[in-house]
C-alpha positions in Angstrom: 0.0 0.0 0.0 1.2 3.5 -0.8 1.3 5.4 2.5 0.2 8.7 0.8 -3.0 7.0 -0.5 -4.2 6.6 3.1 -2.9 9.9 4.2 -0.2 8.3 6.3 2.5 10.8 7.4 5.6 10.7 9.6 6.8 14.0 11.0 9.2 15.3 13.6 7.9 16.5 16.9 9.1 19.6 18.8 12.9 19.5 19.2 13.1 16.2 17.2 12.4 14.4 20.5 9.4 12.5 19.0 8.2 11.2 15.7 4.5 11.7 14.9 2.6 9.1 13.0 -0.6 10.3 11.4 -3.4 8.7 9.4 -6.2 10.7 7.8 -8.1 8.0 5.9 -9.2 5.5 8.6 -12.6 4.5 7.3 -11.7 0.9 6.6 -8.9 0.4 9.1 -9.4 -1.5 12.3 -5.9 -1.1 13.8 -2.3 -0.4 13.0 0.9 -2.0 14.2 4.1 -0.1 13.8 7.8 -0.8 14.0 9.9 2.4 14.1 13.7 2.2 13.8 16.4 4.9 13.9 20.0 5.6 14.6 21.1 7.6 17.6 24.5 8.8 19.0 25.5 7.2 22.3 28.9 7.9 23.8 30.1 9.1 20.4 28.9 6.0 18.5 25.9 5.4 16.3 23.6 2.8 17.7 20.3 1.3 16.4 17.2 2.2 18.4 13.5 1.6 17.9 10.0 1.4 19.2 7.0 -0.9 18.5 3.4 -0.2 19.1 -0.3 -0.8 18.3 -3.1 1.7 17.6 -6.7 0.8 17.7 -9.0 2.8 15.4 -12.0 3.5 17.7 -13.9 6.0 15.5 -13.8 4.9 11.9 -13.1 7.8 9.5 -11.6 9.9 12.2 -7.9 10.9 11.7 -5.5 9.5 14.3 -2.1 10.6 15.5 0.4 8.8 17.6 3.5 10.5 19.1 6.4 8.1 19.4 9.2 9.0 21.9 12.7 8.9 20.4 14.3 7.7 23.7 13.1 6.1 26.9 10.6 7.2 29.5 9.8 5.9 32.9 9.6 8.6 35.7 11.5 11.0 33.4 12.1 10.9 29.7 15.7 10.6 28.4 15.6 11.6 24.7 18.1 10.2 22.2 20.5 12.7 20.5 21.9 12.7 17.1 18.9 10.9 15.7 19.0 10.0 12.0 17.6 7.6 9.5 14.0 7.2 11.0 12.0 4.5 9.3 8.6 3.1 10.1 6.9 -0.1 8.9 3.1 -0.2 9.3 0.9 -3.3 9.3 -2.5 -2.0 8.4 -5.4 -4.2 9.5 -8.5 -3.5 7.5 -12.2 -4.4 8.2 -12.2 -6.8 5.2 -9.8 -9.1 7.2 -6.8 -8.3 5.0 -3.5 -6.9 6.3 -1.5 -4.4 4.3 2.0 -3.0 4.8 3.4 0.5 4.2 6.8 1.9 4.8 7.8 5.5 5.5 11.0 7.4 6.2 11.8 10.7 7.9 14.9 12.8 7.5 15.9 15.1 10.4 
């Protein structure tokens, strides 16, 4: 599936501390599973980082946005620095029982 056909976007949040996944055309989508990967600088070296998640589409036809932290959060968030090469793979679960895949990239 072409991400743009469903209005799927991946944008940077404030200060490049998050990536924002958006979907405008949700009318036939039940849920989304995402796998986000990126490179970050840790102690002067580039290391692979990532996040996985699930989004239920509760109101069919209503746009959704999911903010994904580029770092770790428990009591306090520790954001990754030197983030590059952000990619997300989406599994799009539709109401017809079929699953589709879309890939997006974001350059910071």
